[in-house]
CHARMM-style PDB file with segment names, atoms N, HN, CA, C and O in Angstrom:
ATOM      1  N   MET     1      20.157 -10.898  12.884  1.00  0.00      PROA
ATOM      2  CA  MET     1      20.597 -11.181  14.227  1.00  0.00      PROA
ATOM      3  C   MET     1      19.532 -10.701  15.210  1.00  0.00      PROA
ATOM      4  O   MET     1      19.054  -9.571  15.117  1.00  0.00      PROA
ATOM      5  N   SER     2      19.165 -11.570  16.153  1.00  0.00      PROA
ATOM      6  HN  SER     2      19.553 -12.489  16.228  1.00  0.00      PROA
ATOM      7  CA  SER     2      18.207 -11.164  17.176  1.00  0.00      PROA
ATOM      8  C   SER     2      18.660 -11.672  18.535  1.00  0.00      PROA
ATOM      9  O   SER     2      19.439 -12.619  18.640  1.00  0.00      PROA
ATOM     10  N   ALA     3      18.160 -11.025  19.561  1.00  0.00      PROA
ATOM     11  HN  ALA     3      17.527 -10.255  19.476  1.00  0.00      PROA
ATOM     12  CA  ALA     3      18.494 -11.399  20.934  1.00  0.00      PROA
ATOM     13  C   ALA     3      17.252 -11.222  21.793  1.00  0.00      PROA
ATOM     14  O   ALA     3      16.441 -10.325  21.564  1.00  0.00      PROA
ATOM     15  N   THR     4      17.120 -12.090  22.782  1.00  0.00      PROA
ATOM     16  HN  THR     4      17.779 -12.818  22.969  1.00  0.00      PROA
ATOM     17  CA  THR     4      15.986 -12.032  23.694  1.00  0.00      PROA
ATOM     18  C   THR     4      16.478 -11.674  25.089  1.00  0.00      PROA
ATOM     19  O   THR     4      17.462 -12.225  25.582  1.00  0.00      PROA
ATOM     20  N   TYR     5      15.775 -10.745  25.708  1.00  0.00      PROA
ATOM     21  HN  TYR     5      14.975 -10.297  25.308  1.00  0.00      PROA
ATOM     22  CA  TYR     5      16.134 -10.241  27.033  1.00  0.00      PROA
ATOM     23  C   TYR     5      14.983 -10.471  27.998  1.00  0.00      PROA
ATOM     24  O   TYR     5      13.817 -10.370  27.616  1.00  0.00      PROA
ATOM     25  N   ARG     6      15.305 -10.776  29.241  1.00  0.00      PROA
ATOM     26  HN  ARG     6      16.252 -10.858  29.552  1.00  0.00      PROA
ATOM     27  CA  ARG     6      14.293 -10.878  30.288  1.00  0.00      PROA
ATOM     28  C   ARG     6      14.063  -9.472  30.834  1.00  0.00      PROA
ATOM     29  O   ARG     6      15.006  -8.759  31.178  1.00  0.00      PROA
ATOM     30  N   VAL     7      12.775  -9.086  30.907  1.00  0.00      PROA
ATOM     31  HN  VAL     7      12.009  -9.665  30.628  1.00  0.00      PROA
ATOM     32  CA  VAL     7      12.405  -7.757  31.399  1.00  0.00      PROA
ATOM     33  C   VAL     7      11.371  -7.935  32.503  1.00  0.00      PROA
ATOM     34  O   VAL     7      10.339  -8.571  32.290  1.00  0.00      PROA
ATOM     35  N   SER     8      11.639  -7.384  33.669  1.00  0.00      PROA
ATOM     36  HN  SER     8      12.478  -6.867  33.842  1.00  0.00      PROA
ATOM     37  CA  SER     8      10.677  -7.500  34.765  1.00  0.00      PROA
ATOM     38  C   SER     8       9.939  -6.185  34.963  1.00  0.00      PROA
ATOM     39  O   SER     8      10.454  -5.103  34.681  1.00  0.00      PROA
ATOM     40  N   GLY     9       8.720  -6.317  35.457  1.00  0.00      PROA
ATOM     41  HN  GLY     9       8.302  -7.196  35.686  1.00  0.00      PROA
ATOM     42  CA  GLY     9       7.903  -5.148  35.739  1.00  0.00      PROA
ATOM     43  C   GLY     9       6.814  -4.880  34.717  1.00  0.00      PROA
ATOM     44  O   GLY     9       5.956  -4.028  34.946  1.00  0.00      PROA
ATOM     45  N   MET    10       6.827  -5.587  33.596  1.00  0.00      PROA
ATOM     46  HN  MET    10       7.524  -6.280  33.410  1.00  0.00      PROA
ATOM     47  CA  MET    10       5.786  -5.389  32.589  1.00  0.00      PROA
ATOM     48  C   MET    10       4.543  -6.161  33.009  1.00  0.00      PROA
ATOM     49  O   MET    10       4.605  -7.365  33.257  1.00  0.00      PROA
ATOM     50  N   THR    11       3.404  -5.456  33.088  1.00  0.00      PROA
ATOM     51  HN  THR    11       3.353  -4.478  32.886  1.00  0.00      PROA
ATOM     52  CA  THR    11       2.180  -6.114  33.542  1.00  0.00      PROA
ATOM     53  C   THR    11       1.003  -5.972  32.578  1.00  0.00      PROA
ATOM     54  O   THR    11      -0.023  -6.630  32.755  1.00  0.00      PROA
ATOM     55  N   CYS    12       1.139  -5.124  31.566  1.00  0.00      PROA
ATOM     56  HN  CYS    12       1.972  -4.590  31.422  1.00  0.00      PROA
ATOM     57  CA  CYS    12      -0.005  -4.881  30.682  1.00  0.00      PROA
ATOM     58  C   CYS    12       0.462  -4.473  29.284  1.00  0.00      PROA
ATOM     59  O   CYS    12       1.657  -4.321  29.028  1.00  0.00      PROA
ATOM     60  N   GLY    13      -0.493  -4.305  28.409  1.00  0.00      PROA
ATOM     61  HN  GLY    13      -1.463  -4.429  28.617  1.00  0.00      PROA
ATOM     62  CA  GLY    13      -0.183  -3.891  27.049  1.00  0.00      PROA
ATOM     63  C   GLY    13       0.478  -2.530  26.985  1.00  0.00      PROA
ATOM     64  O   GLY    13       1.321  -2.285  26.121  1.00  0.00      PROA
ATOM     65  N   GLY    14       0.102  -1.642  27.891  1.00  0.00      PROA
ATOM     66  HN  GLY    14      -0.583  -1.841  28.592  1.00  0.00      PROA
ATOM     67  CA  GLY    14       0.726  -0.324  27.935  1.00  0.00      PROA
ATOM     68  C   GLY    14       2.201  -0.419  28.278  1.00  0.00      PROA
ATOM     69  O   GLY    14       3.028   0.298  27.716  1.00  0.00      PROA
ATOM     70  N   CYS    15       2.522  -1.310  29.204  1.00  0.00      PROA
ATOM     71  HN  CYS    15       1.850  -1.893  29.660  1.00  0.00      PROA
ATOM     72  CA  CYS    15       3.928  -1.546  29.558  1.00  0.00      PROA
ATOM     73  C   CYS    15       4.693  -2.049  28.340  1.00  0.00      PROA
ATOM     74  O   CYS    15       5.793  -1.585  28.041  1.00  0.00      PROA
ATOM     75  N   ALA    16       4.093  -2.997  27.654  1.00  0.00      PROA
ATOM     76  HN  ALA    16       3.199  -3.374  27.897  1.00  0.00      PROA
ATOM     77  CA  ALA    16       4.736  -3.581  26.476  1.00  0.00      PROA
ATOM     78  C   ALA    16       4.992  -2.514  25.418  1.00  0.00      PROA
ATOM     79  O   ALA    16       6.067  -2.475  24.820  1.00  0.00      PROA
ATOM     80  N   ARG    17       4.010  -1.650  25.187  1.00  0.00      PROA
ATOM     81  HN  ARG    17       3.136  -1.682  25.672  1.00  0.00      PROA
ATOM     82  CA  ARG    17       4.173  -0.580  24.192  1.00  0.00      PROA
ATOM     83  C   ARG    17       5.259   0.403  24.614  1.00  0.00      PROA
ATOM     84  O   ARG    17       6.017   0.887  23.773  1.00  0.00      PROA
ATOM     85  N   SER    18       5.339   0.700  25.903  1.00  0.00      PROA
ATOM     86  HN  SER    18       4.724   0.307  26.586  1.00  0.00      PROA
ATOM     87  CA  SER    18       6.375   1.614  26.396  1.00  0.00      PROA
ATOM     88  C   SER    18       7.770   1.054  26.158  1.00  0.00      PROA
ATOM     89  O   SER    18       8.667   1.766  25.707  1.00  0.00      PROA
ATOM     90  N   VAL    19       7.944  -0.225  26.466  1.00  0.00      PROA
ATOM     91  HN  VAL    19       7.216  -0.803  26.833  1.00  0.00      PROA
ATOM     92  CA  VAL    19       9.238  -0.876  26.264  1.00  0.00      PROA
ATOM     93  C   VAL    19       9.574  -0.919  24.772  1.00  0.00      PROA
ATOM     94  O   VAL    19      10.696  -0.608  24.371  1.00  0.00      PROA
ATOM     95  N   GLU    20       8.606  -1.303  23.966  1.00  0.00      PROA
ATOM     96  HN  GLU    20       7.695  -1.556  24.291  1.00  0.00      PROA
ATOM     97  CA  GLU    20       8.820  -1.384  22.519  1.00  0.00      PROA
ATOM     98  C   GLU    20       9.223  -0.020  21.945  1.00  0.00      PROA
ATOM     99  O   GLU    20      10.173   0.072  21.168  1.00  0.00      PROA
ATOM    100  N   SER    21       8.515   1.012  22.320  1.00  0.00      PROA
ATOM    101  HN  SER    21       7.743   0.938  22.951  1.00  0.00      PROA
ATOM    102  CA  SER    21       8.811   2.358  21.823  1.00  0.00      PROA
ATOM    103  C   SER    21      10.187   2.830  22.257  1.00  0.00      PROA
ATOM    104  O   SER    21      10.924   3.423  21.468  1.00  0.00      PROA
ATOM    105  N   ALA    22      10.536   2.568  23.515  1.00  0.00      PROA
ATOM    106  HN  ALA    22       9.938   2.087  24.156  1.00  0.00      PROA
ATOM    107  CA  ALA    22      11.835   3.000  24.038  1.00  0.00      PROA
ATOM    108  C   ALA    22      12.979   2.324  23.301  1.00  0.00      PROA
ATOM    109  O   ALA    22      13.986   2.958  22.983  1.00  0.00      PROA
ATOM    110  N   ILE    23      12.820   1.040  23.031  1.00  0.00      PROA
ATOM    111  HN  ILE    23      12.002   0.525  23.289  1.00  0.00      PROA
ATOM    112  CA  ILE    23      13.878   0.310  22.325  1.00  0.00      PROA
ATOM    113  C   ILE    23      14.007   0.799  20.887  1.00  0.00      PROA
ATOM    114  O   ILE    23      15.117   1.002  20.395  1.00  0.00      PROA
ATOM    115  N   LYS    24      12.881   0.986  20.216  1.00  0.00      PROA
ATOM    116  HN  LYS    24      11.979   0.820  20.616  1.00  0.00      PROA
ATOM    117  CA  LYS    24      12.916   1.467  18.825  1.00  0.00      PROA
ATOM    118  C   LYS    24      13.555   2.852  18.735  1.00  0.00      PROA
ATOM    119  O   LYS    24      14.258   3.154  17.771  1.00  0.00      PROA
ATOM    120  N   ALA    25      13.314   3.683  19.728  1.00  0.00      PROA
ATOM    121  HN  ALA    25      12.743   3.438  20.511  1.00  0.00      PROA
ATOM    122  CA  ALA    25      13.863   5.039  19.725  1.00  0.00      PROA
ATOM    123  C   ALA    25      15.346   5.062  20.090  1.00  0.00      PROA
ATOM    124  O   ALA    25      16.051   6.020  19.772  1.00  0.00      PROA
ATOM    125  N   ALA    26      15.816   4.019  20.750  1.00  0.00      PROA
ATOM    126  HN  ALA    26      15.243   3.240  21.008  1.00  0.00      PROA
ATOM    127  CA  ALA    26      17.187   4.009  21.260  1.00  0.00      PROA
ATOM    128  C   ALA    26      18.245   3.808  20.190  1.00  0.00      PROA
ATOM    129  O   ALA    26      19.374   4.277  20.335  1.00  0.00      PROA
ATOM    130  N   ALA    27      17.888   3.114  19.116  1.00  0.00      PROA
ATOM    131  HN  ALA    27      16.971   2.734  18.998  1.00  0.00      PROA
ATOM    132  CA  ALA    27      18.908   2.805  18.101  1.00  0.00      PROA
ATOM    133  C   ALA    27      18.265   2.615  16.737  1.00  0.00      PROA
ATOM    134  O   ALA    27      17.268   1.903  16.615  1.00  0.00      PROA
ATOM    135  N   PRO    28      18.822   3.241  15.715  1.00  0.00      PROA
ATOM    136  CA  PRO    28      18.267   3.090  14.371  1.00  0.00      PROA
ATOM    137  C   PRO    28      18.470   1.682  13.801  1.00  0.00      PROA
ATOM    138  O   PRO    28      17.825   1.313  12.820  1.00  0.00      PROA
ATOM    139  N   GLU    29      19.355   0.904  14.405  1.00  0.00      PROA
ATOM    140  HN  GLU    29      19.879   1.204  15.203  1.00  0.00      PROA
ATOM    141  CA  GLU    29      19.620  -0.452  13.917  1.00  0.00      PROA
ATOM    142  C   GLU    29      18.521  -1.449  14.285  1.00  0.00      PROA
ATOM    143  O   GLU    29      18.511  -2.569  13.774  1.00  0.00      PROA
ATOM    144  N   VAL    30      17.598  -1.058  15.161  1.00  0.00      PROA
ATOM    145  HN  VAL    30      17.606  -0.148  15.576  1.00  0.00      PROA
ATOM    146  CA  VAL    30      16.513  -1.946  15.573  1.00  0.00      PROA
ATOM    147  C   VAL    30      15.607  -2.214  14.373  1.00  0.00      PROA
ATOM    148  O   VAL    30      15.075  -1.284  13.768  1.00  0.00      PROA
ATOM    149  N   GLU    31      15.439  -3.477  14.038  1.00  0.00      PROA
ATOM    150  HN  GLU    31      15.871  -4.233  14.530  1.00  0.00      PROA
ATOM    151  CA  GLU    31      14.561  -3.862  12.931  1.00  0.00      PROA
ATOM    152  C   GLU    31      13.158  -4.154  13.448  1.00  0.00      PROA
ATOM    153  O   GLU    31      12.180  -3.608  12.937  1.00  0.00      PROA
ATOM    154  N   THR    32      13.055  -5.013  14.458  1.00  0.00      PROA
ATOM    155  HN  THR    32      13.849  -5.457  14.874  1.00  0.00      PROA
ATOM    156  CA  THR    32      11.765  -5.325  15.079  1.00  0.00      PROA
ATOM    157  C   THR    32      11.948  -5.527  16.572  1.00  0.00      PROA
ATOM    158  O   THR    32      13.029  -5.875  17.047  1.00  0.00      PROA
ATOM    159  N   VAL    33      10.857  -5.298  17.303  1.00  0.00      PROA
ATOM    160  HN  VAL    33       9.979  -5.016  16.917  1.00  0.00      PROA
ATOM    161  CA  VAL    33      10.817  -5.556  18.733  1.00  0.00      PROA
ATOM    162  C   VAL    33       9.561  -6.366  19.002  1.00  0.00      PROA
ATOM    163  O   VAL    33       8.462  -5.966  18.617  1.00  0.00      PROA
ATOM    164  N   THR    34       9.724  -7.510  19.665  1.00  0.00      PROA
ATOM    165  HN  THR    34      10.617  -7.835  19.977  1.00  0.00      PROA
ATOM    166  CA  THR    34       8.591  -8.357  20.002  1.00  0.00      PROA
ATOM    167  C   THR    34       8.570  -8.563  21.505  1.00  0.00      PROA
ATOM    168  O   THR    34       9.518  -9.092  22.085  1.00  0.00      PROA
ATOM    169  N   VAL    35       7.471  -8.138  22.135  1.00  0.00      PROA
ATOM    170  HN  VAL    35       6.700  -7.709  21.664  1.00  0.00      PROA
ATOM    171  CA  VAL    35       7.324  -8.266  23.580  1.00  0.00      PROA
ATOM    172  C   VAL    35       6.409  -9.445  23.875  1.00  0.00      PROA
ATOM    173  O   VAL    35       5.328  -9.556  23.296  1.00  0.00      PROA
ATOM    174  N   ASP    36       6.840 -10.324  24.774  1.00  0.00      PROA
ATOM    175  HN  ASP    36       7.718 -10.234  25.243  1.00  0.00      PROA
ATOM    176  CA  ASP    36       6.019 -11.432  25.253  1.00  0.00      PROA
ATOM    177  C   ASP    36       5.747 -11.173  26.730  1.00  0.00      PROA
ATOM    178  O   ASP    36       6.575 -11.475  27.590  1.00  0.00      PROA
ATOM    179  N   LEU    37       4.565 -10.603  27.014  1.00  0.00      PROA
ATOM    180  HN  LEU    37       3.892 -10.357  26.315  1.00  0.00      PROA
ATOM    181  CA  LEU    37       4.228 -10.243  28.385  1.00  0.00      PROA
ATOM    182  C   LEU    37       4.207 -11.459  29.298  1.00  0.00      PROA
ATOM    183  O   LEU    37       4.724 -11.412  30.414  1.00  0.00      PROA
ATOM    184  N   GLU    38       3.613 -12.543  28.827  1.00  0.00      PROA
ATOM    185  HN  GLU    38       3.193 -12.582  27.920  1.00  0.00      PROA
ATOM    186  CA  GLU    38       3.483 -13.749  29.651  1.00  0.00      PROA
ATOM    187  C   GLU    38       4.848 -14.304  30.064  1.00  0.00      PROA
ATOM    188  O   GLU    38       5.043 -14.710  31.209  1.00  0.00      PROA
ATOM    189  N   ALA    39       5.778 -14.314  29.124  1.00  0.00      PROA
ATOM    190  HN  ALA    39       5.619 -13.984  28.194  1.00  0.00      PROA
ATOM    191  CA  ALA    39       7.122 -14.829  29.407  1.00  0.00      PROA
ATOM    192  C   ALA    39       8.019 -13.782  30.065  1.00  0.00      PROA
ATOM    193  O   ALA    39       9.049 -14.119  30.649  1.00  0.00      PROA
ATOM    194  N   GLY    40       7.623 -12.514  29.968  1.00  0.00      PROA
ATOM    195  HN  GLY    40       6.786 -12.240  29.494  1.00  0.00      PROA
ATOM    196  CA  GLY    40       8.454 -11.440  30.512  1.00  0.00      PROA
ATOM    197  C   GLY    40       9.726 -11.236  29.713  1.00  0.00      PROA
ATOM    198  O   GLY    40      10.795 -10.983  30.269  1.00  0.00      PROA
ATOM    199  N   THR    41       9.593 -11.350  28.384  1.00  0.00      PROA
ATOM    200  HN  THR    41       8.725 -11.555  27.932  1.00  0.00      PROA
ATOM    201  CA  THR    41      10.769 -11.200  27.532  1.00  0.00      PROA
ATOM    202  C   THR    41      10.514 -10.203  26.409  1.00  0.00      PROA
ATOM    203  O   THR    41       9.377  -9.898  26.050  1.00  0.00      PROA
ATOM    204  N   VAL    42      11.623  -9.713  25.875  1.00  0.00      PROA
ATOM    205  HN  VAL    42      12.547  -9.960  26.167  1.00  0.00      PROA
ATOM    206  CA  VAL    42      11.603  -8.828  24.713  1.00  0.00      PROA
ATOM    207  C   VAL    42      12.652  -9.365  23.738  1.00  0.00      PROA
ATOM    208  O   VAL    42      13.804  -9.584  24.110  1.00  0.00      PROA
ATOM    209  N   THR    43      12.236  -9.575  22.484  1.00  0.00      PROA
ATOM    210  HN  THR    43      11.300  -9.398  22.182  1.00  0.00      PROA
ATOM    211  CA  THR    43      13.159 -10.023  21.453  1.00  0.00      PROA
ATOM    212  C   THR    43      13.391  -8.868  20.491  1.00  0.00      PROA
ATOM    213  O   THR    43      12.447  -8.270  19.973  1.00  0.00      PROA
ATOM    214  N   VAL    44      14.652  -8.568  20.264  1.00  0.00      PROA
ATOM    215  HN  VAL    44      15.418  -9.054  20.685  1.00  0.00      PROA
ATOM    216  CA  VAL    44      15.031  -7.445  19.418  1.00  0.00      PROA
ATOM    217  C   VAL    44      15.831  -7.971  18.234  1.00  0.00      PROA
ATOM    218  O   VAL    44      16.838  -8.655  18.409  1.00  0.00      PROA
ATOM    219  N   ALA    45      15.372  -7.644  17.023  1.00  0.00      PROA
ATOM    220  HN  ALA    45      14.553  -7.088  16.880  1.00  0.00      PROA
ATOM    221  CA  ALA    45      16.113  -7.997  15.810  1.00  0.00      PROA
ATOM    222  C   ALA    45      16.882  -6.771  15.353  1.00  0.00      PROA
ATOM    223  O   ALA    45      16.349  -5.663  15.313  1.00  0.00      PROA
ATOM    224  N   GLY    46      18.144  -6.988  15.011  1.00  0.00      PROA
ATOM    225  HN  GLY    46      18.577  -7.889  15.043  1.00  0.00      PROA
ATOM    226  CA  GLY    46      19.009  -5.904  14.572  1.00  0.00      PROA
ATOM    227  C   GLY    46      20.306  -5.938  15.352  1.00  0.00      PROA
ATOM    228  O   GLY    46      20.378  -6.520  16.434  1.00  0.00      PROA
ATOM    229  N   ALA    47      21.311  -5.322  14.808  1.00  0.00      PROA
ATOM    230  HN  ALA    47      21.252  -4.848  13.929  1.00  0.00      PROA
ATOM    231  CA  ALA    47      22.631  -5.313  15.446  1.00  0.00      PROA
ATOM    232  C   ALA    47      22.710  -4.176  16.459  1.00  0.00      PROA
ATOM    233  O   ALA    47      23.265  -3.113  16.184  1.00  0.00      PROA
ATOM    234  N   VAL    48      22.139  -4.426  17.639  1.00  0.00      PROA
ATOM    235  HN  VAL    48      21.687  -5.290  17.862  1.00  0.00      PROA
ATOM    236  CA  VAL    48      22.081  -3.410  18.686  1.00  0.00      PROA
ATOM    237  C   VAL    48      22.824  -3.936  19.908  1.00  0.00      PROA
ATOM    238  O   VAL    48      22.541  -5.044  20.364  1.00  0.00      PROA
ATOM    239  N   PRO    49      23.771  -3.167  20.451  1.00  0.00      PROA
ATOM    240  CA  PRO    49      24.496  -3.614  21.637  1.00  0.00      PROA
ATOM    241  C   PRO    49      23.566  -3.837  22.833  1.00  0.00      PROA
ATOM    242  O   PRO    49      22.582  -3.121  23.014  1.00  0.00      PROA
ATOM    243  N   GLN    50      23.896  -4.832  23.634  1.00  0.00      PROA
ATOM    244  HN  GLN    50      24.696  -5.414  23.487  1.00  0.00      PROA
ATOM    245  CA  GLN    50      23.097  -5.181  24.805  1.00  0.00      PROA
ATOM    246  C   GLN    50      22.937  -3.987  25.751  1.00  0.00      PROA
ATOM    247  O   GLN    50      21.874  -3.802  26.343  1.00  0.00      PROA
ATOM    248  N   GLU    51      23.990  -3.179  25.891  1.00  0.00      PROA
ATOM    249  HN  GLU    51      24.854  -3.329  25.409  1.00  0.00      PROA
ATOM    250  CA  GLU    51      23.920  -2.026  26.791  1.00  0.00      PROA
ATOM    251  C   GLU    51      22.863  -1.021  26.347  1.00  0.00      PROA
ATOM    252  O   GLU    51      22.215  -0.387  27.179  1.00  0.00      PROA
ATOM    253  N   VAL    52      22.691  -0.878  25.044  1.00  0.00      PROA
ATOM    254  HN  VAL    52      23.217  -1.394  24.368  1.00  0.00      PROA
ATOM    255  CA  VAL    52      21.701   0.057  24.505  1.00  0.00      PROA
ATOM    256  C   VAL    52      20.296  -0.435  24.832  1.00  0.00      PROA
ATOM    257  O   VAL    52      19.439   0.347  25.244  1.00  0.00      PROA
ATOM    258  N   ILE    53      20.063  -1.729  24.648  1.00  0.00      PROA
ATOM    259  HN  ILE    53      20.759  -2.365  24.314  1.00  0.00      PROA
ATOM    260  CA  ILE    53      18.755  -2.309  24.953  1.00  0.00      PROA
ATOM    261  C   ILE    53      18.458  -2.167  26.446  1.00  0.00      PROA
ATOM    262  O   ILE    53      17.374  -1.727  26.829  1.00  0.00      PROA
ATOM    263  N   ALA    54      19.421  -2.538  27.283  1.00  0.00      PROA
ATOM    264  HN  ALA    54      20.301  -2.894  26.972  1.00  0.00      PROA
ATOM    265  CA  ALA    54      19.230  -2.449  28.732  1.00  0.00      PROA
ATOM    266  C   ALA    54      18.943  -1.009  29.158  1.00  0.00      PROA
ATOM    267  O   ALA    54      18.070  -0.771  29.992  1.00  0.00      PROA
ATOM    268  N   GLY    55      19.657  -0.071  28.602  1.00  0.00      PROA
ATOM    269  HN  GLY    55      20.366  -0.264  27.924  1.00  0.00      PROA
ATOM    270  CA  GLY    55      19.446   1.333  28.938  1.00  0.00      PROA
ATOM    271  C   GLY    55      18.065   1.820  28.528  1.00  0.00      PROA
ATOM    272  O   GLY    55      17.419   2.557  29.273  1.00  0.00      PROA
ATOM    273  N   ALA    56      17.610   1.416  27.353  1.00  0.00      PROA
ATOM    274  HN  ALA    56      18.135   0.818  26.747  1.00  0.00      PROA
ATOM    275  CA  ALA    56      16.287   1.826  26.878  1.00  0.00      PROA
ATOM    276  C   ALA    56      15.186   1.250  27.752  1.00  0.00      PROA
ATOM    277  O   ALA    56      14.223   1.939  28.087  1.00  0.00      PROA
ATOM    278  N   VAL    57      15.333  -0.019  28.119  1.00  0.00      PROA
ATOM    279  HN  VAL    57      16.116  -0.579  27.846  1.00  0.00      PROA
ATOM    280  CA  VAL    57      14.337  -0.672  28.982  1.00  0.00      PROA
ATOM    281  C   VAL    57      14.289   0.034  30.334  1.00  0.00      PROA
ATOM    282  O   VAL    57      13.207   0.303  30.856  1.00  0.00      PROA
ATOM    283  N   GLU    58      15.440   0.331  30.896  1.00  0.00      PROA
ATOM    284  HN  GLU    58      16.319   0.113  30.472  1.00  0.00      PROA
ATOM    285  CA  GLU    58      15.490   0.987  32.195  1.00  0.00      PROA
ATOM    286  C   GLU    58      14.983   2.424  32.120  1.00  0.00      PROA
ATOM    287  O   GLU    58      14.342   2.901  33.057  1.00  0.00      PROA
ATOM    288  N   ASP    59      15.262   3.120  31.014  1.00  0.00      PROA
ATOM    289  HN  ASP    59      15.782   2.732  30.253  1.00  0.00      PROA
ATOM    290  CA  ASP    59      14.733   4.470  30.832  1.00  0.00      PROA
ATOM    291  C   ASP    59      13.203   4.473  30.759  1.00  0.00      PROA
ATOM    292  O   ASP    59      12.558   5.455  31.126  1.00  0.00      PROA
ATOM    293  N   ALA    60      12.629   3.357  30.280  1.00  0.00      PROA
ATOM    294  HN  ALA    60      13.153   2.560  29.982  1.00  0.00      PROA
ATOM    295  CA  ALA    60      11.173   3.230  30.189  1.00  0.00      PROA
ATOM    296  C   ALA    60      10.550   2.875  31.539  1.00  0.00      PROA
ATOM    297  O   ALA    60       9.327   2.846  31.678  1.00  0.00      PROA
ATOM    298  N   GLY    61      11.408   2.604  32.543  1.00  0.00      PROA
ATOM    299  HN  GLY    61      12.401   2.628  32.430  1.00  0.00      PROA
ATOM    300  CA  GLY    61      10.900   2.335  33.880  1.00  0.00      PROA
ATOM    301  C   GLY    61      10.827   0.872  34.268  1.00  0.00      PROA
ATOM    302  O   GLY    61      10.152   0.520  35.236  1.00  0.00      PROA
ATOM    303  N   PHE    62      11.512   0.013  33.524  1.00  0.00      PROA
ATOM    304  HN  PHE    62      12.060   0.298  32.737  1.00  0.00      PROA
ATOM    305  CA  PHE    62      11.479  -1.424  33.785  1.00  0.00      PROA
ATOM    306  C   PHE    62      12.895  -1.936  34.008  1.00  0.00      PROA
ATOM    307  O   PHE    62      13.865  -1.217  33.768  1.00  0.00      PROA
ATOM    308  N   ASP    63      13.012  -3.169  34.464  1.00  0.00      PROA
ATOM    309  HN  ASP    63      12.223  -3.753  34.659  1.00  0.00      PROA
ATOM    310  CA  ASP    63      14.311  -3.751  34.730  1.00  0.00      PROA
ATOM    311  C   ASP    63      14.683  -4.745  33.639  1.00  0.00      PROA
ATOM    312  O   ASP    63      13.919  -5.665  33.345  1.00  0.00      PROA
ATOM    313  N   CYS    64      15.838  -4.563  33.048  1.00  0.00      PROA
ATOM    314  HN  CYS    64      16.458  -3.815  33.287  1.00  0.00      PROA
ATOM    315  CA  CYS    64      16.369  -5.520  32.081  1.00  0.00      PROA
ATOM    316  C   CYS    64      17.229  -6.491  32.878  1.00  0.00      PROA
ATOM    317  O   CYS    64      18.297  -6.130  33.374  1.00  0.00      PROA
ATOM    318  N   ASP    65      16.753  -7.724  32.995  1.00  0.00      PROA
ATOM    319  HN  ASP    65      15.886  -8.017  32.593  1.00  0.00      PROA
ATOM    320  CA  ASP    65      17.411  -8.711  33.832  1.00  0.00      PROA
ATOM    321  C   ASP    65      18.413  -9.569  33.074  1.00  0.00      PROA
ATOM    322  O   ASP    65      18.862 -10.596  33.584  1.00  0.00      PROA
ATOM    323  N   GLY    66      18.763  -9.159  31.868  1.00  0.00      PROA
ATOM    324  HN  GLY    66      18.397  -8.325  31.454  1.00  0.00      PROA
ATOM    325  CA  GLY    66      19.821  -9.835  31.134  1.00  0.00      PROA
ATOM    326  C   GLY    66      19.366 -10.562  29.898  1.00  0.00      PROA
ATOM    327  O   GLY    66      18.178 -10.678  29.595  1.00  0.00      PROA
ATOM    328  N   LEU    67      20.353 -11.037  29.213  1.00  0.00      PROA
ATOM    329  HN  LEU    67      21.318 -10.943  29.460  1.00  0.00      PROA
ATOM    330  CA  LEU    67      20.177 -11.728  27.945  1.00  0.00      PROA
ATOM    331  C   LEU    67      19.708 -13.150  28.204  1.00  0.00      PROA
ATOM    332  O   LEU    67      20.286 -13.860  29.027  1.00  0.00      PROA
ATOM    333  N   VAL    68      18.655 -13.566  27.499  1.00  0.00      PROA
ATOM    334  HN  VAL    68      18.185 -12.989  26.831  1.00  0.00      PROA
ATOM    335  CA  VAL    68      18.156 -14.930  27.596  1.00  0.00      PROA
ATOM    336  C   VAL    68      18.783 -15.766  26.490  1.00  0.00      PROA
ATOM    337  O   VAL    68      19.272 -16.871  26.728  1.00  0.00      PROA
ATOM    338  N   SER    69      18.761 -15.225  25.284  1.00  0.00      PROA
ATOM    339  HN  SER    69      18.364 -14.328  25.091  1.00  0.00      PROA
ATOM    340  CA  SER    69      19.360 -15.938  24.139  1.00  0.00      PROA
ATOM    341  C   SER    69      19.698 -14.969  23.028  1.00  0.00      PROA
ATOM    342  OT1 SER    69      20.209 -15.380  21.986  1.00  0.00      PROA
TER     343      SER     69
END
């Protein structure tokens, strides 16, 4: 199971790594995290509640603008 979220505020590879690390640390159920800087999205594989992903993204200093798919 995977879900894609729109994340605003990411502008560089460092931003992408910060978001990826925060999500991986937020829940042991995270299998993979794929950040697409150009699209401004993050795809997370694993059975992780949307609230957990949003909280991790916001804790990293970015805005989780909701579920894309």
